[in-house]
C-alpha positions as CSV (number, residue, x, y, z in Angstrom):
1,M,-0.6,-23.3,-5.5
2,T,3.0,-21.3,-4.8
3,K,5.0,-22.1,-7.4
4,K,8.6,-23.6,-6.8
5,T,11.4,-21.4,-8.2
6,F,13.5,-22.2,-10.9
7,D,16.3,-24.5,-8.5
8,A,14.0,-26.8,-6.6
9,Y,13.8,-30.3,-7.5
10,K,11.6,-31.1,-10.3
11,T,9.2,-33.9,-9.6
12,I,8.9,-37.0,-13.2
13,S,5.7,-35.1,-14.5
14,E,7.1,-31.1,-14.1
15,V,10.7,-32.9,-15.6
16,A,8.2,-34.5,-18.6
17,E,6.1,-31.2,-19.0
18,I,9.3,-29.9,-19.4
19,L,10.7,-31.8,-21.8
20,N,6.9,-31.9,-24.0
21,L,7.2,-36.2,-23.8
22,V,3.2,-36.2,-24.6
23,N,1.6,-39.1,-26.0
24,S,0.5,-38.4,-29.2
25,K,-2.5,-40.8,-29.3
26,N,-4.0,-39.6,-26.0
27,G,-2.2,-36.3,-24.7
28,S,-1.0,-38.1,-21.7
29,L,2.6,-37.2,-20.2
30,S,5.4,-39.9,-21.2
31,T,7.3,-40.6,-17.5
32,H,8.0,-44.0,-18.3
33,T,10.1,-42.6,-21.0
34,L,12.4,-40.6,-18.2
35,R,12.2,-44.3,-16.1
36,Y,13.5,-45.5,-19.7
37,W,16.2,-43.2,-20.0
38,E,17.2,-43.4,-16.2
39,K,18.5,-47.3,-16.3
40,E,19.7,-46.7,-19.2
41,F,22.1,-43.6,-18.6
42,K,24.4,-43.5,-15.5
43,Q,24.0,-39.4,-15.2
44,I,20.3,-39.9,-15.1
45,K,20.4,-40.3,-10.7
46,P,16.6,-39.3,-9.3
47,L,16.5,-37.8,-5.6
48,I,13.8,-41.0,-4.8
49,F,12.3,-39.4,-1.6
50,K,9.2,-41.8,-0.7
51,N,8.9,-43.2,-4.0
52,R,8.6,-40.5,-5.7
53,R,11.3,-39.3,-8.1
54,Y,12.5,-35.5,-7.8
55,Y,15.2,-34.4,-10.2
56,S,18.1,-31.6,-10.2
57,K,18.3,-28.6,-12.3
58,K,21.2,-31.1,-13.8
59,Q,20.2,-33.4,-14.4
60,V,17.1,-32.0,-16.2
61,G,19.6,-30.2,-18.4
62,I,21.1,-33.3,-19.4
63,L,17.5,-35.2,-19.9
64,K,17.3,-32.0,-22.6
65,L,20.5,-32.6,-24.3
66,I,19.2,-36.6,-23.9
67,K,16.2,-36.0,-25.7
68,F,17.3,-33.9,-28.2
69,L,20.5,-35.9,-28.8
70,L,17.8,-38.6,-29.3
71,K,14.3,-37.0,-31.2
72,D,16.3,-34.2,-32.8
73,K,19.4,-35.5,-34.0
74,G,18.3,-39.1,-34.7
75,M,21.3,-40.5,-32.4
76,T,21.0,-43.9,-31.5
77,I,21.3,-44.9,-27.3
78,N,24.8,-45.9,-27.5
79,G,25.6,-42.8,-30.1
80,V,24.2,-40.6,-27.0
81,K,25.8,-42.2,-24.7
82,N,29.3,-41.8,-25.8
83,V,28.4,-38.2,-26.2
84,L,27.8,-38.1,-22.6
85,K,31.3,-39.5,-21.8
86,S,33.1,-37.0,-23.8
87,N,32.0,-34.2,-20.7
88,I,29.4,-33.0,-22.7
89,N,26.5,-32.3,-20.7
90,S,25.1,-29.3,-21.9
91,L,23.3,-28.8,-25.3
92,D,25.7,-25.0,-25.5
93,D,28.7,-27.8,-24.9
94,Y,27.6,-30.1,-27.7
95,D,27.1,-26.7,-30.2
96,S,30.5,-26.2,-29.5
97,Y,32.0,-30.1,-30.0
98,S,30.2,-30.4,-33.0
99,L,31.8,-27.0,-34.6
100,K,35.4,-28.7,-33.4
101,A,34.5,-32.2,-34.9
């Protein structure tokens, strides 16, 4: 099997693995979390081809930020929406923004 390049579109299970979204009870990937975040955050719009979701490199970066803010920083969905509205689209931007605040 050939390995995908870094810039290639990722499937939902690949993104769940990258983000380490694992069900603690049975060890399976929690792809339902990503589908829920798609409904909540308008910035996440995967390419859907033959009923399969494909995420770009930029969207994976936004998903990393969303996971960091929700899981690590303990923010609410509305709080994360406000951060994303302020054009912070990467963890590096978030660090710079938080230093100014």
